[in-house]
MMTF fields as JSON, N, C-alpha, C and O atoms, coordinates in Angstrom:
{
  "mmtfVersion": "1.0.0",
  "mmtfProducer": "UNKNOWN",
  "numBonds": 355,
  "numAtoms": 356,
  "numGroups": 89,
  "numChains": 1,
  "numModels": 1,
  "chainsPerModel": [1],
  "groupsPerChain": [89],
  "chainIdList": ["A"],
  "bondAtomList": [4, 2, 8, 6, 12, 10, 16, 14, 20, 18, 24, 22, 28, 26, 32, 30, 36, 34, 40, 38, 44, 42, 48, 46, 52, 50, 56, 54, 60, 58, 64, 62, 68, 66, 72, 70, 76, 74, 80, 78, 84, 82, 88, 86, 92, 90, 96, 94, 100, 98, 104, 102, 108, 106, 112, 110, 116, 114, 120, 118, 124, 122, 128, 126, 132, 130, 136, 134, 140, 138, 144, 142, 148, 146, 152, 150, 156, 154, 160, 158, 164, 162, 168, 166, 172, 170, 176, 174, 180, 178, 184, 182, 188, 186, 192, 190, 196, 194, 200, 198, 204, 202, 208, 206, 212, 210, 216, 214, 220, 218, 224, 222, 228, 226, 232, 230, 236, 234, 240, 238, 244, 242, 248, 246, 252, 250, 256, 254, 260, 258, 264, 262, 268, 266, 272, 270, 276, 274, 280, 278, 284, 282, 288, 286, 292, 290, 296, 294, 300, 298, 304, 302, 308, 306, 312, 310, 316, 314, 320, 318, 324, 322, 328, 326, 332, 330, 336, 334, 340, 338, 344, 342, 348, 346, 352, 350],
  "bondOrderList": [1, 1, 1, 1, 1, 1, 1, 1, 1, 1, 1, 1, 1, 1, 1, 1, 1, 1, 1, 1, 1, 1, 1, 1, 1, 1, 1, 1, 1, 1, 1, 1, 1, 1, 1, 1, 1, 1, 1, 1, 1, 1, 1, 1, 1, 1, 1, 1, 1, 1, 1, 1, 1, 1, 1, 1, 1, 1, 1, 1, 1, 1, 1, 1, 1, 1, 1, 1, 1, 1, 1, 1, 1, 1, 1, 1, 1, 1, 1, 1, 1, 1, 1, 1, 1, 1, 1, 1],
  "groupList": [{"groupName": "MET", "atomNameList": ["N", "CA", "C", "O"], "elementList": ["N", "C", "C", "O"], "formalChargeList": [0, 0, 0, 0], "bondAtomList": [1, 0, 2, 1, 3, 2], "bondOrderList": [1, 1, 2], "singleLetterCode": "M", "chemCompType": "L-PEPTIDE LINKING"}, {"groupName": "TYR", "atomNameList": ["N", "CA", "C", "O"], "elementList": ["N", "C", "C", "O"], "formalChargeList": [0, 0, 0, 0], "bondAtomList": [1, 0, 2, 1, 3, 2], "bondOrderList": [1, 1, 2], "singleLetterCode": "Y", "chemCompType": "L-PEPTIDE LINKING"}, {"groupName": "LEU", "atomNameList": ["N", "CA", "C", "O"], "elementList": ["N", "C", "C", "O"], "formalChargeList": [0, 0, 0, 0], "bondAtomList": [1, 0, 2, 1, 3, 2], "bondOrderList": [1, 1, 2], "singleLetterCode": "L", "chemCompType": "L-PEPTIDE LINKING"}, {"groupName": "THR", "atomNameList": ["N", "CA", "C", "O"], "elementList": ["N", "C", "C", "O"], "formalChargeList": [0, 0, 0, 0], "bondAtomList": [1, 0, 2, 1, 3, 2], "bondOrderList": [1, 1, 2], "singleLetterCode": "T", "chemCompType": "L-PEPTIDE LINKING"}, {"groupName": "GLY", "atomNameList": ["N", "CA", "C", "O"], "elementList": ["N", "C", "C", "O"], "formalChargeList": [0, 0, 0, 0], "bondAtomList": [1, 0, 2, 1, 3, 2], "bondOrderList": [1, 1, 2], "singleLetterCode": "G", "chemCompType": "PEPTIDE LINKING"}, {"groupName": "ASP", "atomNameList": ["N", "CA", "C", "O"], "elementList": ["N", "C", "C", "O"], "formalChargeList": [0, 0, 0, 0], "bondAtomList": [1, 0, 2, 1, 3, 2], "bondOrderList": [1, 1, 2], "singleLetterCode": "D", "chemCompType": "L-PEPTIDE LINKING"}, {"groupName": "ILE", "atomNameList": ["N", "CA", "C", "O"], "elementList": ["N", "C", "C", "O"], "formalChargeList": [0, 0, 0, 0], "bondAtomList": [1, 0, 2, 1, 3, 2], "bondOrderList": [1, 1, 2], "singleLetterCode": "I", "chemCompType": "L-PEPTIDE LINKING"}, {"groupName": "LYS", "atomNameList": ["N", "CA", "C", "O"], "elementList": ["N", "C", "C", "O"], "formalChargeList": [0, 0, 0, 0], "bondAtomList": [1, 0, 2, 1, 3, 2], "bondOrderList": [1, 1, 2], "singleLetterCode": "K", "chemCompType": "L-PEPTIDE LINKING"}, {"groupName": "SER", "atomNameList": ["N", "CA", "C", "O"], "elementList": ["N", "C", "C", "O"], "formalChargeList": [0, 0, 0, 0], "bondAtomList": [1, 0, 2, 1, 3, 2], "bondOrderList": [1, 1, 2], "singleLetterCode": "S", "chemCompType": "L-PEPTIDE LINKING"}, {"groupName": "PHE", "atomNameList": ["N", "CA", "C", "O"], "elementList": ["N", "C", "C", "O"], "formalChargeList": [0, 0, 0, 0], "bondAtomList": [1, 0, 2, 1, 3, 2], "bondOrderList": [1, 1, 2], "singleLetterCode": "F", "chemCompType": "L-PEPTIDE LINKING"}, {"groupName": "ASN", "atomNameList": ["N", "CA", "C", "O"], "elementList": ["N", "C", "C", "O"], "formalChargeList": [0, 0, 0, 0], "bondAtomList": [1, 0, 2, 1, 3, 2], "bondOrderList": [1, 1, 2], "singleLetterCode": "N", "chemCompType": "L-PEPTIDE LINKING"}, {"groupName": "GLU", "atomNameList": ["N", "CA", "C", "O"], "elementList": ["N", "C", "C", "O"], "formalChargeList": [0, 0, 0, 0], "bondAtomList": [1, 0, 2, 1, 3, 2], "bondOrderList": [1, 1, 2], "singleLetterCode": "E", "chemCompType": "L-PEPTIDE LINKING"}, {"groupName": "HIS", "atomNameList": ["N", "CA", "C", "O"], "elementList": ["N", "C", "C", "O"], "formalChargeList": [0, 0, 0, 0], "bondAtomList": [1, 0, 2, 1, 3, 2], "bondOrderList": [1, 1, 2], "singleLetterCode": "H", "chemCompType": "L-PEPTIDE LINKING"}, {"groupName": "PRO", "atomNameList": ["N", "CA", "C", "O"], "elementList": ["N", "C", "C", "O"], "formalChargeList": [0, 0, 0, 0], "bondAtomList": [1, 0, 2, 1, 3, 2], "bondOrderList": [1, 1, 2], "singleLetterCode": "P", "chemCompType": "L-PEPTIDE LINKING"}, {"groupName": "GLN", "atomNameList": ["N", "CA", "C", "O"], "elementList": ["N", "C", "C", "O"], "formalChargeList": [0, 0, 0, 0], "bondAtomList": [1, 0, 2, 1, 3, 2], "bondOrderList": [1, 1, 2], "singleLetterCode": "Q", "chemCompType": "L-PEPTIDE LINKING"}, {"groupName": "VAL", "atomNameList": ["N", "CA", "C", "O"], "elementList": ["N", "C", "C", "O"], "formalChargeList": [0, 0, 0, 0], "bondAtomList": [1, 0, 2, 1, 3, 2], "bondOrderList": [1, 1, 2], "singleLetterCode": "V", "chemCompType": "L-PEPTIDE LINKING"}, {"groupName": "ALA", "atomNameList": ["N", "CA", "C", "O"], "elementList": ["N", "C", "C", "O"], "formalChargeList": [0, 0, 0, 0], "bondAtomList": [1, 0, 2, 1, 3, 2], "bondOrderList": [1, 1, 2], "singleLetterCode": "A", "chemCompType": "L-PEPTIDE LINKING"}, {"groupName": "ARG", "atomNameList": ["N", "CA", "C", "O"], "elementList": ["N", "C", "C", "O"], "formalChargeList": [0, 0, 0, 0], "bondAtomList": [1, 0, 2, 1, 3, 2], "bondOrderList": [1, 1, 2], "singleLetterCode": "R", "chemCompType": "L-PEPTIDE LINKING"}],
  "groupTypeList": [0, 1, 2, 3, 4, 5, 6, 7, 7, 8, 9, 9, 10, 11, 12, 4, 7, 8, 5, 6, 5, 3, 4, 8, 13, 11, 4, 14, 15, 16, 2, 9, 3, 9, 17, 6, 7, 12, 2, 3, 11, 12, 2, 7, 14, 10, 7, 7, 5, 2, 16, 3, 14, 17, 8, 2, 15, 17, 2, 15, 4, 7, 17, 7, 7, 2, 2, 16, 1, 2, 7, 5, 7, 5, 6, 11, 17, 1, 17, 8, 6, 6, 7, 7, 2, 10, 6, 17, 7],
  "groupIdList": [1, 2, 3, 4, 5, 6, 7, 8, 9, 10, 11, 12, 13, 14, 15, 16, 17, 18, 19, 20, 21, 22, 23, 24, 25, 26, 27, 28, 29, 30, 31, 32, 33, 34, 35, 36, 37, 38, 39, 40, 41, 42, 43, 44, 45, 46, 47, 48, 49, 50, 51, 52, 53, 54, 55, 56, 57, 58, 59, 60, 61, 62, 63, 64, 65, 66, 67, 68, 69, 70, 71, 72, 73, 74, 75, 76, 77, 78, 79, 80, 81, 82, 83, 84, 85, 86, 87, 88, 89],
  "secStructList": [7, 7, 7, 7, 2, 2, 2, 2, 2, 2, 2, 2, 2, 2, 2, 1, 1, 1, 6, 6, 7, 6, 6, 7, 2, 2, 2, 2, 2, 2, 2, 2, 2, 2, 2, 2, 2, 2, 2, 2, 2, 2, 2, 2, 2, 7, 6, 6, 7, 2, 2, 2, 2, 2, 2, 2, 2, 2, 2, 2, 2, 2, 2, 2, 2, 2, 2, 2, 2, 2, 2, 2, 2, 7, 2, 2, 2, 2, 2, 2, 2, 2, 2, 2, 2, 6, 7, 7, 7],
  "xCoordList": [22.157, 20.969, 20.586, 20.877, 19.961, 19.616, 18.443, 18.249, 17.659, 16.455, 16.564, 16.237, 17.022, 17.188, 15.94, 15.033, 15.913, 14.778, 14.602, 13.48, 15.71, 15.631, 15.009, 14.229, 15.357, 14.779, 13.283, 12.499, 12.883, 11.459, 10.702, 9.621, 11.28, 10.626, 10.461, 9.441, 11.464, 11.358, 10.24, 9.538, 10.075, 8.988, 7.63, 6.75, 7.463, 6.183, 5.929, 4.779, 6.987, 6.832, 6.444, 5.616, 7.041, 6.785, 5.439, 4.732, 5.081, 3.875, 2.711, 1.56, 2.979, 1.919, 1.534, 1.817, 0.885, 0.483, 1.627, 1.823, 2.39, 3.551, 4.537, 4.253, 5.712, 6.724, 6.408, 7.002, 5.482, 5.112, 3.82, 3.426, 3.157, 1.937, 2.34, 2.312, 2.715, 3.195, 2.061, 2.31, 0.833, -0.286, -0.972, -1.884, -0.562, -1.237, -0.925, 0.223, -1.929, -1.706, -0.695, 0.063, -0.683, 0.254, 1.696, 2.557, 1.952, 3.302, 3.733, 4.877, 2.81, 3.136, 3.4, 4.317, 2.605, 2.814, 4.164, 4.865, 4.53, 5.821, 6.967, 7.952, 6.84, 7.868, 7.959, 9.057, 6.816, 6.82, 7.436, 8.156, 7.161, 7.723, 9.239, 9.934, 9.757, 11.207, 11.813, 12.833, 11.171, 11.682, 11.588, 12.481, 10.52, 10.351, 11.456, 12.02, 11.762, 12.839, 14.178, 14.98, 14.422, 15.678, 15.785, 16.835, 14.718, 14.744, 14.845, 15.464, 14.25, 14.341, 15.775, 16.251, 16.466, 17.887, 18.722, 19.638, 18.411, 19.13, 18.913, 19.844, 17.684, 17.379, 17.966, 18.167, 18.237, 18.888, 20.3, 20.79, 20.957, 22.312, 22.323, 23.225, 21.336, 21.279, 20.005, 19.017, 20.034, 18.833, 18.31, 17.119, 19.151, 18.738, 18.351, 18.161, 18.234, 17.861, 16.34, 15.619, 15.876, 14.44, 13.752, 12.576, 14.446, 13.854, 13.544, 12.488, 14.454, 14.218, 13.108, 12.313, 13.05, 12.005, 10.628, 9.666, 10.554, 9.293, 8.925, 7.76, 9.894, 9.644, 9.149, 8.261, 9.728, 9.315, 7.869, 7.105, 7.491, 6.112, 5.139, 4.058, 5.519, 4.672, 4.519, 3.424, 5.606, 5.549, 4.663, 3.904, 4.769, 3.938, 2.464, 1.612, 2.169, 0.799, 0.276, -0.868, 1.114, 0.712, 0.438, -0.542, 1.331, 1.143, -0.128, -0.85, -0.395, -1.592, -2.858, -3.82, -2.846, -4.004, -4.199, -5.325, -3.105, -3.206, -3.712, -4.521, -3.239, -3.704, -5.174, -5.902, -5.62, -7.037, -7.894, -8.966, -7.416, -8.119, -8.216, -9.275, -7.098, -7.064, -7.955, -8.59, -7.992, -8.825, -10.309, -11.08, -10.708, -12.099, -12.455, -13.575, -11.491, -11.753, -11.784, -12.721, -10.737, -10.632, -9.83, -8.61, -10.507, -9.885, -8.859, -7.887, -9.053, -8.106, -6.777, -5.722, -6.811, -5.574, -4.849, -3.622, -5.618, -5.047, -4.331, -3.196, -4.994, -4.397, -3.15, -2.182, -3.175, -2.017, -0.808, 0.313, -1.008, 0.125, 0.671, 1.878, -0.209, 0.239, 1.096, 2.123, 0.67, 1.397, 2.732, 3.748, 2.738, 3.97, 5.026, 6.196, 4.609, 5.564, 5.828, 6.726, 5.039, 5.19, 5.115, 5.986, 4.06, 3.893, 3.297, 3.852, 2.183, 1.504, 1.739, 1.872, 1.785, 2.043, 0.731, 0.732],
  "yCoordList": [-0.669, -1.279, -2.5, -2.562, -3.423, -4.68, -4.542, -5.405, -3.487, -3.332, -2.052, -0.968, -2.181, -1.022, -0.83, -1.662, 0.262, 0.55, -0.47, -0.783, -0.983, -1.992, -3.287, -3.927, -3.664, -4.888, -4.703, -5.609, -3.538, -3.271, -3.32, -3.904, -2.701, -2.71, -4.127, -4.455, -4.967, -6.345, -7.105, -7.909, -6.846, -7.493, -7.049, -7.877, -5.741, -5.243, -5.64, -5.828, -5.767, -6.192, -7.66, -8.05, -8.473, -9.907, -10.277, -11.135, -9.637, -10.04, -9.082, -9.478, -7.838, -6.864, -6.761, -7.652, -5.658, -5.445, -4.883, -5.273, -3.956, -3.384, -2.926, -3.001, -2.445, -2.048, -0.717, -0.396, 0.057, 1.314, 1.194, 2.152, 0.056, -0.179, -0.715, -1.923, 0.199, -0.216, -0.451, -0.868, -0.2, -0.355, -1.699, -1.967, -2.546, -3.836, -4.712, -4.772, -5.387, -6.215, -7.336, -7.692, -7.89, -8.972, -8.484, -9.159, -7.327, -6.761, -6.425, -6.668, -5.864, -5.522, -6.766, -6.782, -7.804, -9.053, -9.665, -10.181, -9.613, -10.145, -9.357, -9.944, -8.045, -7.205, -7.461, -7.562, -7.566, -7.86, -9.222, -9.384, -10.201, -11.532, -11.505, -12.158, -10.757, -10.61, -9.976, -10.438, -8.911, -8.24, -9.131, -9.108, -9.914, -10.821, -11.875, -12.184, -12.423, -13.415, -12.802, -13.432, -11.577, -10.902, -10.646, -10.894, -10.156, -9.88, -11.164, -11.176, -12.225, -13.508, -14.006, -14.488, -13.886, -14.277, -13.404, -13.896, -12.124, -11.209, -11.601, -11.57, -11.967, -12.312, -13.661, -13.91, -14.519, -15.785, -15.544, -16.29, -14.503, -14.195, -13.228, -13.289, -12.339, -11.316, -11.502, -10.797, -12.435, -12.821, -11.72, -11.703, -10.821, -9.806, -8.475, -7.487, -8.435, -7.216, -7.054, -7.528, -6.383, -6.284, -5.33, -5.521, -4.32, -3.399, -4.121, -3.912, -4.954, -5.728, -6.746, -7.007, -7.314, -8.274, -7.604, -8.175, -6.39, -5.643, -5.312, -5.419, -4.914, -4.611, -5.845, -5.754, -6.985, -8.231, -8.556, -8.952, -8.394, -8.675, -7.726, -8.143, -6.454, -5.489, -5.853, -5.756, -6.267, -6.649, -7.873, -7.936, -8.834, -10.038, -9.656, -10.192, -8.734, -8.268, -7.544, -7.747, -6.701, -5.994, -6.977, -6.848, -7.966, -8.959, -9.763, -10.089, -10.08, -10.84, -10.064, -10.633, -8.76, -7.935, -7.84, -7.913, -7.677, -7.611, -8.925, -8.926, -10.037, -11.331, -11.554, -12.15, -11.087, -11.21, -10.373, -10.805, -9.173, -8.317, -8.999, -9.024, -9.547, -10.193, -11.437, -11.74, -12.139, -13.341, -12.977, -13.688, -11.88, -11.448, -10.886, -11.059, -10.213, -9.535, -10.51, -10.507, -11.349, -12.269, -13.494, -13.423, -14.593, -15.8, -16.405, -17.006, -16.26, -16.831, -16.096, -16.726, -14.769, -14.002, -14.359, -14.456, -14.553, -14.952, -16.288, -16.437, -17.251, -18.586, -18.57, -19.278, -17.758, -17.709, -17.073, -17.548, -16.015, -15.369, -16.254, -16.28, -16.972, -17.903, -19.001, -19.391, -19.488, -20.564, -20.059, -20.746, -18.858, -18.303, -18.072, -18.401, -17.504, -17.138, -18.261, -18.167, -19.322, -20.483, -20.046, -20.374, -19.302, -18.768, -19.812, -20.097, -20.373, -21.338, -22.745, -22.954, -23.674, -25.064, -25.818, -27.006],
  "zCoordList": [4.646, 5.214, 4.379, 3.184, 4.991, 4.32, 3.368, 2.513, 3.49, 2.684, 1.863, 2.346, 0.63, -0.242, -1.101, -1.101, -1.819, -2.687, -3.795, -4.192, -4.288, -5.351, -4.848, -5.553, -3.633, -3.058, -2.847, -3.13, -2.353, -2.152, -3.476, -3.561, -4.513, -5.823, -6.346, -6.953, -6.11, -6.593, -5.872, -6.485, -4.556, -3.816, -4.353, -4.585, -4.551, -5.025, -6.473, -6.872, -7.259, -8.648, -8.718, -9.541, -7.858, -7.887, -7.27, -7.797, -6.157, -5.429, -5.607, -5.419, -5.964, -6.165, -7.623, -8.424, -7.955, -9.335, -10.16, -11.31, -9.563, -10.238, -9.177, -7.982, -9.621, -8.648, -7.967, -6.938, -8.528, -7.879, -7.079, -6.413, -7.126, -6.346, -4.974, -4.736, -4.072, -2.752, -1.77, -0.638, -2.168, -1.256, -1.333, -0.55, -2.247, -2.374, -1.161, -0.721, -0.622, 0.558, 0.318, 1.22, -0.894, -1.181, -1.103, -0.538, -1.665, -1.628, -0.209, 0.175, 0.568, 1.944, 2.78, 3.601, 2.576, 3.319, 2.953, 3.823, 1.683, 1.252, 1.89, 2.339, 1.93, 2.539, 4.039, 4.585, 4.704, 6.143, 6.426, 7.411, 5.573, 5.757, 5.639, 6.417, 4.673, 4.528, 5.779, 6.289, 6.265, 7.462, 8.695, 9.542, 8.807, 9.945, 9.951, 11.001, 8.78, 8.705, 9.082, 9.771, 8.635, 8.96, 10.461, 11.054, 11.081, 12.521, 13.337, 14.401, 12.855, 13.555, 13.586, 14.613, 12.451, 12.417, 13.347, 14.007, 13.4, 14.287, 15.751, 16.555, 16.081, 17.471, 17.885, 19.074, 16.928, 17.278, 17.79, 18.637, 17.281, 17.72, 18.899, 19.735, 18.98, 20.022, 20.836, 20.627, 21.745, 22.486, 23.41, 23.72, 23.846, 24.814, 24.177, 24.886, 22.876, 22.173, 22.227, 21.349, 23.263, 23.498, 22.524, 22.215, 22.041, 21.076, 19.761, 19.163, 19.331, 18.112, 18.332, 17.429, 19.512, 19.826, 19.768, 19.254, 20.302, 20.256, 18.817, 18.436, 18.022, 16.614, 15.863, 15.015, 16.184, 15.539, 15.867, 14.987, 17.118, 17.528, 16.825, 16.407, 16.694, 16.0, 14.523, 13.969, 13.891, 12.478, 12.255, 11.288, 13.156, 13.036, 13.171, 12.462, 14.077, 14.241, 13.006, 12.6, 12.412, 11.191, 10.059, 9.326, 9.931, 8.866, 9.101, 8.158, 10.356, 10.696, 10.335, 9.82, 10.612, 10.272, 8.764, 8.274, 8.032, 6.576, 5.996, 5.068, 6.536, 6.041, 6.378, 5.585, 7.539, 7.893, 6.946, 6.523, 6.616, 5.657, 4.301, 3.674, 3.865, 2.56, 2.537, 1.526, 3.645, 3.744, 3.645, 3.001, 4.278, 4.207, 2.836, 2.355, 2.211, 0.943, -0.239, -1.038, -0.335, -1.473, -1.027, -0.88, -0.816, -0.258, -1.204, -0.747, -2.522, -3.481, -3.451, -3.519, -3.349, -3.236, -1.941, -1.911, -0.879, 0.416, 0.296, 0.75, -0.312, -0.448, -1.32, -1.043, -2.375, -3.258, -2.573, -2.756, -1.792, -1.124, -0.007, 0.233, 0.669, 1.711, 1.086, 1.642, -0.059, -0.726, -1.278, -1.162, -1.881, -2.447, -1.38, -1.572, -0.253, 0.789, 1.779, 2.616, 1.676, 2.576, 4.046, 4.852, 4.369, 5.72, 6.649, 7.71, 6.255, 7.142, 6.598, 5.392, 7.5, 7.11, 6.978, 6.656]
}
């Protein structure tokens, strides 16, 4: 699988507080962004894969909700994660 435990730990270590703090919004947004990019590449080659397309839409929605939460809670953390992951232009 493309997403192993070591890769997840590195995301949470880099963007969260620690590698075992999997509940931090920054770590979750980073993980969702990685998965979104992977699914987008998959859909470029497999245009008729509707299950993956549905999963991608759900992931984008989850990330959007987490970013809205983070924006309401602490705007500086929101701005830093947006800048690190280069999500919005």
